[in-house]
DSSP file (Angstrom, degrees, kcal/mol; ACC not computed):
  #  RESIDUE AA STRUCTURE BP1 BP2  ACC     N-H-->O    O-->H-N    N-H-->O    O-->H-N    TCO  KAPPA ALPHA  PHI   PSI    X-CA   Y-CA   Z-CA
    1    1 A M              0   0    0      0, 0.0     2,-0.1     0, 0.0     0, 0.0   0.000 360.0 360.0 360.0 127.8   31.4  -38.6    1.4
    2    2 A N     >  -     0   0    0      1,-0.1     4,-2.0     4,-0.0     5,-0.1  -0.318 360.0-100.4 -83.7 175.1   32.3  -37.5    4.9
    3    3 A A  H  > S+     0   0    0      1,-0.2     4,-2.2     2,-0.2     5,-0.1   0.821 118.4  56.4 -64.7 -35.5   30.4  -38.6    8.0
    4    4 A E  H  > S+     0   0    0      2,-0.2     4,-2.4     1,-0.2    -1,-0.2   0.928 108.6  46.1 -67.8 -42.8   28.4  -35.4    8.2
    5    5 A V  H  > S+     0   0    0      2,-0.2     4,-2.4     1,-0.2    -2,-0.2   0.935 112.9  50.7 -60.3 -46.1   26.9  -35.7    4.8
    6    6 A A  H  X S+     0   0    0     -4,-2.0     4,-2.1     1,-0.2    -2,-0.2   0.864 109.4  50.5 -58.0 -40.3   26.1  -39.4    5.4
    7    7 A R  H  X S+     0   0    0     -4,-2.2     4,-1.9     2,-0.2    -1,-0.2   0.930 110.6  49.8 -67.5 -44.7   24.4  -38.5    8.6
    8    8 A N  H  X S+     0   0    0     -4,-2.4     4,-2.1     1,-0.2    -2,-0.2   0.882 111.3  48.8 -53.0 -46.9   22.3  -35.8    6.8
    9    9 A V  H  X S+     0   0    0     -4,-2.4     4,-2.4     1,-0.2    -1,-0.2   0.880 109.5  51.8 -65.7 -39.4   21.3  -38.2    4.1
   10   10 A A  H  X S+     0   0    0     -4,-2.1     4,-2.2     2,-0.2    -1,-0.2   0.834 108.8  51.9 -69.1 -32.4   20.3  -40.8    6.6
   11   11 A I  H  X S+     0   0    0     -4,-1.9     4,-2.5     2,-0.2    -2,-0.2   0.935 110.3  46.8 -64.3 -45.2   18.1  -38.3    8.4
   12   12 A I  H  X S+     0   0    0     -4,-2.1     4,-2.3     1,-0.2    -2,-0.2   0.912 112.5  49.8 -63.7 -43.0   16.3  -37.3    5.3
   13   13 A L  H  X S+     0   0    0     -4,-2.4     4,-2.4     2,-0.2    -1,-0.2   0.923 110.7  51.6 -61.9 -43.1   15.8  -41.0    4.3
   14   14 A A  H  X S+     0   0    0     -4,-2.2     4,-2.5     1,-0.2    -2,-0.2   0.915 110.1  47.6 -58.3 -45.7   14.5  -41.7    7.8
   15   15 A L  H  X S+     0   0    0     -4,-2.5     4,-2.3     1,-0.2    -1,-0.2   0.894 110.2  53.2 -63.9 -38.5   12.0  -38.9    7.6
   16   16 A A  H  X S+     0   0    0     -4,-2.3     4,-1.9     2,-0.2    -2,-0.2   0.899 109.1  48.1 -62.1 -41.3   11.0  -40.0    4.2
   17   17 A L  H  X S+     0   0    0     -4,-2.4     4,-3.0     2,-0.2     5,-0.4   0.904 109.3  54.1 -66.2 -42.5   10.3  -43.6    5.5
   18   18 A V  H  X S+     0   0    0     -4,-2.5     4,-2.2     1,-0.2    -2,-0.2   0.944 111.5  44.7 -56.7 -49.0    8.3  -42.2    8.5
   19   19 A V  H  < S+     0   0    0     -4,-2.3    -1,-0.2     1,-0.2     7,-0.2   0.868 118.0  44.5 -62.8 -36.4    6.1  -40.2    6.1
   20   20 A W  H  < S+     0   0    0     -4,-1.9    -2,-0.2    -5,-0.2    -1,-0.2   0.886 124.9  29.1 -75.9 -41.0    5.7  -43.2    3.8
   21   21 A L  H  < S+     0   0    0     -4,-3.0    -3,-0.2    -5,-0.1    -2,-0.2   0.767  97.7  83.6 -98.5 -33.6    5.1  -45.9    6.4
   22   22 A V  S >< S-     0   0    0     -4,-2.2     3,-2.1    -5,-0.4     4,-0.3  -0.572  84.8-111.8 -79.7 135.9    3.4  -44.3    9.4
   23   23 A P  T 3  S+     0   0    0      0, 0.0    -1,-0.1     0, 0.0    -2,-0.1  -0.436 107.3  19.8 -63.2 133.8   -0.4  -43.9    9.2
   24   24 A G  T 3> S+     0   0    0     -2,-0.1     4,-1.7    -5,-0.1     3,-0.4   0.527  86.7 126.3  83.8  -0.2   -1.1  -40.2    9.0
   25   25 A G  H <>  +     0   0    0     -3,-2.1     4,-2.6     1,-0.2     5,-0.2   0.852  68.4  56.4 -64.7 -34.6    2.4  -39.5    7.9
   26   26 A G  H  > S+     0   0    0     -4,-0.3     4,-2.0    -7,-0.2    -1,-0.2   0.868 106.2  50.3 -64.1 -35.1    1.2  -37.6    4.8
   27   27 A E  H  > S+     0   0    0     -3,-0.4     4,-2.5     2,-0.2    -1,-0.2   0.925 108.9  51.7 -67.4 -41.2   -0.8  -35.3    7.1
   28   28 A G  H  X S+     0   0    0     -4,-1.7     4,-2.4     1,-0.2    -2,-0.2   0.901 110.1  50.2 -61.0 -42.1    2.3  -34.7    9.2
   29   29 A A  H  X S+     0   0    0     -4,-2.6     4,-2.6     1,-0.2    -1,-0.2   0.889 108.6  52.2 -68.4 -32.7    4.2  -33.8    6.0
   30   30 A D  H  X S+     0   0    0     -4,-2.0     4,-2.2     2,-0.2    -2,-0.2   0.908 108.4  50.4 -60.6 -42.6    1.5  -31.5    5.0
   31   31 A L  H  X S+     0   0    0     -4,-2.5     4,-2.4     2,-0.2    -2,-0.2   0.901 112.0  46.9 -62.0 -44.8    1.8  -29.8    8.3
   32   32 A I  H  X S+     0   0    0     -4,-2.4     4,-2.6     2,-0.2    -2,-0.2   0.892 111.6  52.0 -63.4 -42.4    5.6  -29.4    8.0
   33   33 A S  H  X S+     0   0    0     -4,-2.6     4,-2.5     2,-0.2    -2,-0.2   0.918 110.3  47.4 -60.7 -43.6    5.2  -28.1    4.5
   34   34 A Q  H  X S+     0   0    0     -4,-2.2     4,-2.8     1,-0.2    -1,-0.2   0.894 111.9  50.7 -68.2 -39.0    2.7  -25.5    5.6
   35   35 A L  H  X S+     0   0    0     -4,-2.4     4,-2.2     2,-0.2    -2,-0.2   0.911 110.6  48.5 -65.5 -37.8    5.0  -24.5    8.5
   36   36 A L  H  X S+     0   0    0     -4,-2.6     4,-2.3     2,-0.2    -2,-0.2   0.893 111.9  50.4 -63.3 -40.9    7.9  -24.1    6.1
   37   37 A S  H  X S+     0   0    0     -4,-2.5     4,-2.3    -5,-0.2    -2,-0.2   0.941 110.4  49.0 -61.8 -47.4    5.8  -22.1    3.7
   38   38 A A  H  X S+     0   0    0     -4,-2.8     4,-2.4     1,-0.2    -2,-0.2   0.894 111.8  49.0 -60.5 -42.7    4.7  -19.8    6.6
   39   39 A A  H  X S+     0   0    0     -4,-2.2     4,-2.6     2,-0.2    -1,-0.2   0.871 109.1  52.2 -61.3 -39.4    8.2  -19.3    7.7
   40   40 A F  H  X S+     0   0    0     -4,-2.3     4,-2.3     2,-0.2    -2,-0.2   0.898 110.6  48.6 -63.4 -40.5    9.3  -18.5    4.2
   41   41 A I  H  X S+     0   0    0     -4,-2.3     4,-2.2     2,-0.2    -2,-0.2   0.940 110.6  49.9 -62.4 -48.7    6.6  -15.9    3.9
   42   42 A V  H  X S+     0   0    0     -4,-2.4     4,-2.8     1,-0.2     5,-0.2   0.935 110.7  51.0 -60.6 -47.2    7.5  -14.3    7.2
   43   43 A L  H  X S+     0   0    0     -4,-2.6     4,-2.4     1,-0.2    -1,-0.2   0.934 110.4  49.1 -56.9 -47.3   11.2  -14.2    6.1
   44   44 A L  H  X S+     0   0    0     -4,-2.3     4,-2.6     1,-0.2    -1,-0.2   0.885 110.2  50.0 -65.1 -36.9   10.3  -12.5    2.9
   45   45 A V  H  X S+     0   0    0     -4,-2.2     4,-2.6     2,-0.2    -1,-0.2   0.930 111.6  49.1 -65.4 -43.1    8.1   -9.9    4.7
   46   46 A I  H  X S+     0   0    0     -4,-2.8     4,-2.1     2,-0.2    -2,-0.2   0.909 112.4  47.9 -61.5 -40.8   11.1   -9.2    7.1
   47   47 A I  H  X S+     0   0    0     -4,-2.4     4,-2.8    -5,-0.2     5,-0.2   0.938 113.1  49.0 -65.6 -44.8   13.5   -8.8    4.1
   48   48 A C  H  X S+     0   0    0     -4,-2.6     4,-2.3     1,-0.2    -2,-0.2   0.892 110.3  49.4 -61.8 -41.4   11.0   -6.5    2.4
   49   49 A A  H  X S+     0   0    0     -4,-2.6     4,-2.2     2,-0.2    -1,-0.2   0.869 111.2  49.8 -66.6 -36.6   10.5   -4.4    5.4
   50   50 A R  H  X S+     0   0    0     -4,-2.1     4,-2.5     2,-0.2    -2,-0.2   0.921 110.6  50.2 -71.1 -40.9   14.3   -4.0    5.9
   51   51 A L  H  X S+     0   0    0     -4,-2.8     4,-2.4     1,-0.2    -2,-0.2   0.906 109.7  51.8 -56.1 -42.9   14.7   -3.1    2.2
   52   52 A Y  H  < S+     0   0    0     -4,-2.3     4,-0.3     1,-0.2    -2,-0.2   0.917 110.3  46.9 -64.3 -40.7   12.0   -0.5    2.6
   53   53 A Q  H >< S+     0   0    0     -4,-2.2     3,-0.8     1,-0.2     4,-0.3   0.923 114.4  48.4 -62.2 -42.4   13.7    1.0    5.6
   54   54 A Q  H 3< S+     0   0    0     -4,-2.5    -2,-0.2     1,-0.2    -1,-0.2   0.857 122.8  30.4 -65.7 -36.0   17.0    1.1    3.8
   55   55 A F  T 3X S+     0   0    0     -4,-2.4     4,-2.2     1,-0.2    -1,-0.2   0.050  81.0 117.0-115.0  24.5   15.8    2.7    0.6
   56   56 A R  H <> S+     0   0    0     -3,-0.8     4,-2.7    -4,-0.3     5,-0.2   0.911  76.5  52.6 -60.6 -42.6   12.9    4.8    1.9
   57   57 A G  H  > S+     0   0    0     -4,-0.3     4,-1.5     1,-0.2    -1,-0.2   0.928 111.1  45.9 -60.7 -43.8   14.6    8.0    0.8
   58   58 A E  H  4 S+     0   0    0      1,-0.2     4,-0.5     2,-0.2    -1,-0.2   0.874 111.8  51.9 -69.8 -34.1   15.1    6.8   -2.8
   59   59 A I  H >< S+     0   0    0     -4,-2.2     3,-1.1     1,-0.2     4,-0.3   0.929 112.0  45.5 -69.1 -43.5   11.5    5.5   -2.9
   60   60 A F  H >< S+     0   0    0     -4,-2.7     3,-0.8     1,-0.2    -1,-0.2   0.764 104.8  63.8 -68.7 -22.9   10.0    8.9   -1.8
   61   61 A S  T 3< S+     0   0    0     -4,-1.5    -1,-0.2    -5,-0.2    -2,-0.2   0.615  86.1  74.7 -78.8  -9.4   12.3   10.7   -4.2
   62   62 A L  T <  S-     0   0    0     -3,-1.1     4,-0.4    -4,-0.5    -1,-0.2   0.793 103.3-121.6 -69.3 -26.6   10.6    9.0   -7.2
   63   63 A G    <>  -     0   0    0     -3,-0.8     4,-2.0    -4,-0.3     5,-0.2  -0.194  29.4 -72.9  98.4 166.3    7.6   11.2   -6.8
   64   64 A D  H  > S+     0   0    0      1,-0.2     4,-2.4     2,-0.2     5,-0.2   0.914 126.4  49.8 -67.0 -44.3    3.9   10.2   -6.2
   65   65 A Q  H  > S+     0   0    0      1,-0.2     4,-2.3     2,-0.2    -1,-0.2   0.938 116.5  40.3 -64.0 -49.0    3.1    8.8   -9.7
   66   66 A W  H  > S+     0   0    0     -4,-0.4     4,-1.9     1,-0.2    -1,-0.2   0.817 113.8  53.1 -76.5 -25.9    6.1    6.5   -9.9
   67   67 A R  H  X S+     0   0    0     -4,-2.0     4,-2.5     2,-0.2    -1,-0.2   0.883 109.2  50.2 -69.9 -38.4    5.9    5.5   -6.3
   68   68 A F  H  X S+     0   0    0     -4,-2.4     4,-2.9     1,-0.2     5,-0.2   0.924 109.6  51.4 -61.7 -44.1    2.2    4.5   -7.0
   69   69 A L  H  X S+     0   0    0     -4,-2.3     4,-2.4     2,-0.2    -2,-0.2   0.897 109.5  50.6 -57.7 -41.8    3.4    2.6  -10.0
   70   70 A L  H  X S+     0   0    0     -4,-1.9     4,-1.9     2,-0.2    -2,-0.2   0.949 113.4  43.5 -60.0 -50.8    6.0    0.7   -7.8
   71   71 A Y  H  X S+     0   0    0     -4,-2.5     4,-2.5     1,-0.2    -2,-0.2   0.893 114.0  50.8 -65.0 -41.4    3.5   -0.2   -5.2
   72   72 A A  H  X S+     0   0    0     -4,-2.9     4,-2.3     1,-0.2    -1,-0.2   0.882 110.0  49.6 -64.4 -39.9    0.8   -1.2   -7.7
   73   73 A A  H  X S+     0   0    0     -4,-2.4     4,-2.3    -5,-0.2    -1,-0.2   0.895 112.2  47.6 -70.9 -35.3    3.2   -3.4   -9.6
   74   74 A I  H  X S+     0   0    0     -4,-1.9     4,-2.3    -5,-0.2    -2,-0.2   0.920 113.7  49.0 -70.0 -38.6    4.4   -5.2   -6.4
   75   75 A G  H  X S+     0   0    0     -4,-2.5     4,-2.1     2,-0.2    -2,-0.2   0.865 110.9  48.0 -62.5 -38.8    0.7   -5.6   -5.4
   76   76 A V  H  X S+     0   0    0     -4,-2.3     4,-2.8     2,-0.2    -1,-0.2   0.914 112.7  50.5 -70.0 -43.1   -0.3   -7.1   -8.7
   77   77 A A  H  X S+     0   0    0     -4,-2.3     4,-2.1    -5,-0.2    -2,-0.2   0.909 111.5  46.7 -64.9 -42.5    2.7   -9.4   -8.6
   78   78 A V  H  X S+     0   0    0     -4,-2.3     4,-2.3     2,-0.2    -2,-0.2   0.917 115.3  45.3 -63.1 -44.6    1.9  -10.7   -5.1
   79   79 A V  H  X S+     0   0    0     -4,-2.1     4,-1.9     1,-0.2    -2,-0.2   0.916 113.3  51.0 -64.9 -42.7   -1.8  -11.2   -5.8
   80   80 A T  H  < S+     0   0    0     -4,-2.8    -1,-0.2     1,-0.2    -2,-0.2   0.889 111.3  45.6 -64.5 -39.4   -1.0  -12.9   -9.0
   81   81 A V  H >< S+     0   0    0     -4,-2.1     3,-1.5     1,-0.2     4,-0.3   0.892 111.4  54.6 -66.3 -40.5    1.5  -15.3   -7.6
   82   82 A A  H 3< S+     0   0    0     -4,-2.3     3,-0.4     1,-0.3    -2,-0.2   0.857 111.3  44.5 -59.7 -36.0   -0.9  -16.0   -4.7
   83   83 A A  T 3X S+     0   0    0     -4,-1.9     4,-2.4     1,-0.2    -1,-0.3   0.246  79.6 112.6 -94.4  12.7   -3.6  -16.9   -7.2
   84   84 A S  H <> S+     0   0    0     -3,-1.5     4,-2.4     1,-0.2    -1,-0.2   0.880  74.4  53.9 -53.8 -47.2   -1.4  -19.1   -9.4
   85   85 A G  H  4 S+     0   0    0     -3,-0.4    -1,-0.2    -4,-0.3     4,-0.1   0.917 113.7  40.0 -55.0 -48.8   -3.1  -22.2   -8.6
   86   86 A R  H >4 S+     0   0    0     -3,-0.3     3,-1.0     1,-0.2     4,-0.3   0.857 114.6  53.5 -75.3 -35.1   -6.5  -21.0   -9.5
   87   87 A L  H >< S+     0   0    0     -4,-2.4     3,-1.2     1,-0.2     7,-0.3   0.892 104.2  53.9 -70.0 -38.0   -5.3  -19.1  -12.6
   88   88 A F  T 3< S+     0   0    0     -4,-2.4    -1,-0.2     1,-0.2    -2,-0.2   0.425  85.0  85.1 -79.1   5.8   -3.6  -22.0  -14.2
   89   89 A E  T <  S+     0   0    0     -3,-1.0     2,-0.3    -4,-0.1    -1,-0.2   0.735  98.6  35.0 -76.6 -20.1   -6.7  -24.2  -14.0
   90   90 A T  S <> S-     0   0    0     -3,-1.2     4,-2.0    -4,-0.3     5,-0.1  -0.906  81.6-121.7-128.0 159.4   -7.9  -22.7  -17.3
   91   91 A G  H  > S+     0   0    0     -2,-0.3     4,-2.4     2,-0.2     5,-0.2   0.911 114.8  50.3 -65.3 -43.1   -6.1  -21.5  -20.4
   92   92 A A  H  > S+     0   0    0      1,-0.2     4,-2.4     2,-0.2    -1,-0.2   0.910 110.6  51.0 -57.9 -40.8   -7.5  -18.0  -20.1
   93   93 A G  H  > S+     0   0    0      2,-0.2     4,-2.3     1,-0.2    -5,-0.2   0.902 109.0  49.8 -64.4 -40.7   -6.3  -17.9  -16.5
   94   94 A A  H  X S+     0   0    0     -4,-2.0     4,-2.1    -7,-0.3    -1,-0.2   0.897 111.6  49.0 -65.7 -38.9   -2.9  -19.0  -17.5
   95   95 A L  H  X S+     0   0    0     -4,-2.4     4,-2.1     1,-0.2    -2,-0.2   0.901 111.0  50.2 -65.0 -40.7   -2.8  -16.3  -20.2
   96   96 A A  H  X S+     0   0    0     -4,-2.4     4,-2.4     2,-0.2    -2,-0.2   0.844 107.0  55.3 -66.8 -35.9   -4.0  -13.7  -17.7
   97   97 A W  H  X S+     0   0    0     -4,-2.3     4,-3.1     2,-0.2     5,-0.3   0.944 109.8  45.3 -61.8 -48.4   -1.2  -14.8  -15.2
   98   98 A F  H  X S+     0   0    0     -4,-2.1     4,-2.4     1,-0.2     5,-0.2   0.899 114.1  49.1 -64.8 -38.8    1.5  -14.2  -17.8
   99   99 A V  H  X S+     0   0    0     -4,-2.1     4,-2.3    -5,-0.2    -1,-0.2   0.920 113.2  46.7 -62.9 -42.5    0.0  -10.9  -18.8
  100  100 A L  H  X S+     0   0    0     -4,-2.4     4,-2.8     2,-0.2     5,-0.2   0.943 116.7  42.4 -68.4 -49.4   -0.2   -9.7  -15.2
  101  101 A V  H  X S+     0   0    0     -4,-3.1     4,-2.6     1,-0.2    -2,-0.2   0.912 115.6  50.7 -65.0 -37.7    3.3  -10.9  -14.2
  102  102 A G  H  X S+     0   0    0     -4,-2.4     4,-2.4    -5,-0.3    -1,-0.2   0.907 113.2  45.1 -66.1 -40.4    4.7   -9.5  -17.5
  103  103 A G  H  X S+     0   0    0     -4,-2.3     4,-2.2    -5,-0.2    -2,-0.2   0.934 114.3  48.6 -68.3 -44.1    3.0   -6.1  -16.9
  104  104 A A  H  X S+     0   0    0     -4,-2.8     4,-2.3     1,-0.2    -2,-0.2   0.907 113.4  48.5 -60.1 -44.4    4.1   -6.0  -13.3
  105  105 A S  H  X S+     0   0    0     -4,-2.6     4,-1.8    -5,-0.2    -2,-0.2   0.904 112.2  47.0 -61.5 -44.6    7.7   -6.8  -14.3
  106  106 A Y  H  X S+     0   0    0     -4,-2.4     4,-2.1     2,-0.2    -1,-0.2   0.852 110.8  51.9 -70.4 -32.4    7.8   -4.3  -17.0
  107  107 A T  H  X S+     0   0    0     -4,-2.2     4,-2.4     2,-0.2    -1,-0.2   0.905 109.3  50.2 -67.9 -39.0    6.4   -1.6  -14.7
  108  108 A L  H  X S+     0   0    0     -4,-2.3     4,-2.3     1,-0.2    -2,-0.2   0.857 110.1  51.8 -63.8 -35.5    9.1   -2.5  -12.1
  109  109 A Y  H  X S+     0   0    0     -4,-1.8     4,-2.3     2,-0.2    -2,-0.2   0.896 109.8  48.7 -69.4 -40.7   11.7   -2.1  -14.9
  110  110 A L  H  X S+     0   0    0     -4,-2.1     4,-2.5     2,-0.2    -2,-0.2   0.889 111.0  48.9 -63.1 -42.9   10.3    1.3  -15.9
  111  111 A V  H  X S+     0   0    0     -4,-2.4     4,-2.6     2,-0.2    -2,-0.2   0.931 111.3  51.7 -64.3 -44.2   10.4    2.5  -12.2
  112  112 A W  H  X S+     0   0    0     -4,-2.3     4,-2.9     1,-0.2    -2,-0.2   0.914 109.4  48.9 -54.7 -46.5   14.0    1.2  -12.0
  113  113 A R  H  X S+     0   0    0     -4,-2.3     4,-1.5     1,-0.2    -1,-0.2   0.915 110.3  50.9 -65.2 -38.5   15.0    3.1  -15.1
  114  114 A R  H  X S+     0   0    0     -4,-2.5     4,-0.9     1,-0.2    -2,-0.2   0.930 112.2  47.8 -62.5 -41.1   13.3    6.3  -13.7
  115  115 A Y  H >< S+     0   0    0     -4,-2.6     3,-0.7     1,-0.2    -2,-0.2   0.933 111.1  49.4 -63.2 -42.8   15.3    5.8  -10.5
  116  116 A R  H >< S+     0   0    0     -4,-2.9     3,-1.0     1,-0.2    -1,-0.2   0.737 100.3  68.2 -72.5 -20.8   18.6    5.2  -12.4
  117  117 A A  H 3< S+     0   0    0     -4,-1.5    -1,-0.2     1,-0.2    -2,-0.2   0.829 103.3  43.2 -66.1 -30.3   18.0    8.4  -14.5
  118  118 A Y  T <<        0   0    0     -4,-0.9    -1,-0.2    -3,-0.7    -2,-0.2   0.240 360.0 360.0-101.3  15.8   18.5   10.7  -11.4
  119  119 A D    <         0   0    0     -3,-1.0    -1,-0.2    -4,-0.1    -2,-0.1   0.505 360.0 360.0 -66.5 360.0   21.5    8.9   -9.9
């Protein structure tokens, strides 16, 4: 193990000790977790916006019906993943989660096949 790896491991262990031993450390860890989650969401939005800009011509060449299906599948997937915590509280909710994610995935597959048919 080189010095850089040892230093990184020591930093992680020190932060873990701070969260464990300092009063209110759990709240600080929650804040950091929320900040990382927000940064991840912002990064995903930026990537999706860039992909939309890059493939806008291909998206509009699908036609109105297929473009609607594309947007609907993405919307259903996003809302379902956002509601995962609440959906998995019950058995019916978990089943609904799998049905919604499966349906959105299959719709995205159909749109992709339609796109590939005209290459």
